[in-house]
N, C-alpha and C positions, 0 to 999 in steps of 0.2 A: 504493500500500500504506500502511495506517495506521501512523503512527509508533509506535503502541503495540506493534507487533510487534518492532521493533528494541530498544525499552526492555525488553520481556519477555524477549528472548533474553539480554540482559546480566544481568538479575536471575536468570534460571534458571541461567546458567553459574555464578554465585556460589553458588547453593544446590544444585548438582547432587548432592552427596553426601547431602543430606537426602532426595532424591527417587529415589535409585537403586533402591530396593526396590519402587517402585510398578510395577504393570502399565501397559501403554500405554493401556488403557481408563481406568484411574484417572488417569493423566496427562492424558488428553483431558478427563475430567470435571472436572479441577481447573485447567483453563486453561493447562496446561504444554505444552511441545513434546513430541510423541509420534510414533511410527512409524505413519503412516497407510497405507503401501503394502505392508508386508510382515508386520505383526503378525497371526498366525493368528486370534486372537479377534476383532479388528476386521474382518478380511476375512470371517469367518463371519457376523457381524452384518449387514454390508452385503449379502452374498449373500442372506440371508434377506429383507431389505427389498426387494432387487431382485425376488425371486420374488413377494412380496406385491404390489408395484407392478404387475408384469406381469399377475398374475391379476386384480387390481382393474381395470386399464385394458382388459382384454379380456373383461370380463363385461358382458353386455347391460344397458343402463340400465333395462330392464323388470324385471330380477331385483334389485329393490331390497333384499330381505332378504340375498341373497348378497353384494351390494356392501357393505352395512353390516357384515356379519360379517368380510369381508376388511379393511375400513377399521379395524375395532376391533382387529384383529391388527397392522396396520401402524402406526396411531396410536392407541394405547389411551386416551390422555388427550384425547379430543375430546368436546365438549359436546352437548347436545340440539339438535336442529334444525340441525345443521351440514350444509352442502351442499358437496361437493367434486366438481367435474366432471373426468372423465378426459380426457386422461391426467394423472396426477400422479406425481412422482418424489421420493423421499426417500433420503438416505444411510442413515439408521437408523430414522427414524419414531418410535421410542420416546423420542426426545429432543425431540419436538415436542408442544406443548400448544395446543389450539384451543378457544376458548370458545363458549358457547351462541350459536346464531343466526348464525354466521359463514358467509359464502359465499366460496368460492374457485373462480375460473373456470379454464378449461382450461389445461393445460400449465404448472402451477406446479412449481418445483423447490425443495425444502427441503434444503439442505446442512446438516444438523443434527448436525455433530460437536460444536459448542456447542449449548446449548439454544435452541430457537426457541419463543417464547411469543406466541401470537396471542390477543387478547382477545375479548370478546363483541361480536356484531353488527358485525363488520368486513366490508367489501366489498373483495375482492382481485381485480383484473382479470386477464385472461389473460396468460400468459407472464411471470409474476412469478418472479424468482429471489431467494431469500434465502440468502446465502453467509456462513456463520459462520467458514469456515476460511481461513487464509492460510499462505504458505510463506516460508522464509528467502529473503532477497535474494541471499545467496551461492549460486552454482550448485552447488558441491560439497556444501554442506549440503542444498540443495533436492533434489539427486539421490539422497540417502539416504532420501527419503520422509518427511522431517520436515514436520510440520504443527502449527499451533496454532489453536484455535477459541475465538472469543469469542461470547457470547450475543447474540441479536437479540430485541428486545421490541417488539411491536406492541400498543399499548394499546387499550382499548375504543373502538368506534365510529369506527375509522379507515377511510377510503376510499383505496385504492391503485389508480391507473389502470393501463392496459395497459402491458406491456413495461417494468415497473419493476425495477431492480436494487437490492438492499439489501445493504450490505457488513458485515463483522464488527463486532460491538460496538455497533451502532446501536440506539437506542430512538426510536420514533415515538410522540409523545404523544397522549393521548386526543382523539378528534374531529378529528384532523388530516386533511387531504386532500393526497395526493401526485399530482402531474400525470403523465400518461402519458409513458413513455420516460425518466423521471428516473433518475439514479444517486445513491442516498442514501448518502453517505460519513460523515455526522456526524449526531448526534441532531437530531430535529425536535421543537420544543415543541408542547404541546397547543393545539388550536383555531386552527391556521393553515393556509393554503394554501402549499405548497412545490412547486417544480418546477425542473427543469434538470439539467444534468450539468457540475459537481456540483450536487446539489439545494440550492436556497436558498429561504428564506422570502420569499414575495411580499407577503402581507398577512394580518392576522387574519380569522377568520370572524366576522361580526357578525350582528345581527338583520336587517340589510338583505338578508342572503342567503336569508331564508325565502321560499318561493314562495306561502305562504298556503294557505288551504283551497280545494281544487279539487273541490267536490262535483259529482256527476254531473248533478244538476238544473241547477246553474249553467252547466255546460259545454253542456248541451242547450238552454239558454235557457228 
């Protein structure tokens, strides 16, 4: 668990009187501890997202217009030429933004209590989990349903391999490549290859990584 959670719990305790009039949705949207398990408004929002995910995931891929209509309800802020393969799961959907030309492979899970921002022309492999939420370390507080969500940002032109986990508060910089089965616990700078559990930078991406022009005529001799 990121140390930012324990620091945040201490700060919120000091400022509790200032935040007492906020709804739990407002607390969630302001990065404060909130009731994720029992608040009626948040439960209703997640139920709506569950229903839209179910309908999207069970719509034939041949019914492209219907799938786009459902996707626009689930994730209203998605760009042009976005491709998302079923199944996909989101806690809220409305707190996720996806840029133009991004491709998300099968079985993505967007735990978007905090905002999830995915840039343009990203490639996201199958079974990717983006988890914005964390829970108190103390079991008594955890059992009250408390949760705190930190934003995740995936900048433009990022490639994320299969089975990658991205934890709360992480930013992955433009053009970075994340190796399959990595667990990303901290920010990844732009233009690097990073891999592992926990995910670590291996090397920068250089011009030597180009494959060059592969014309059809050249390939056929």
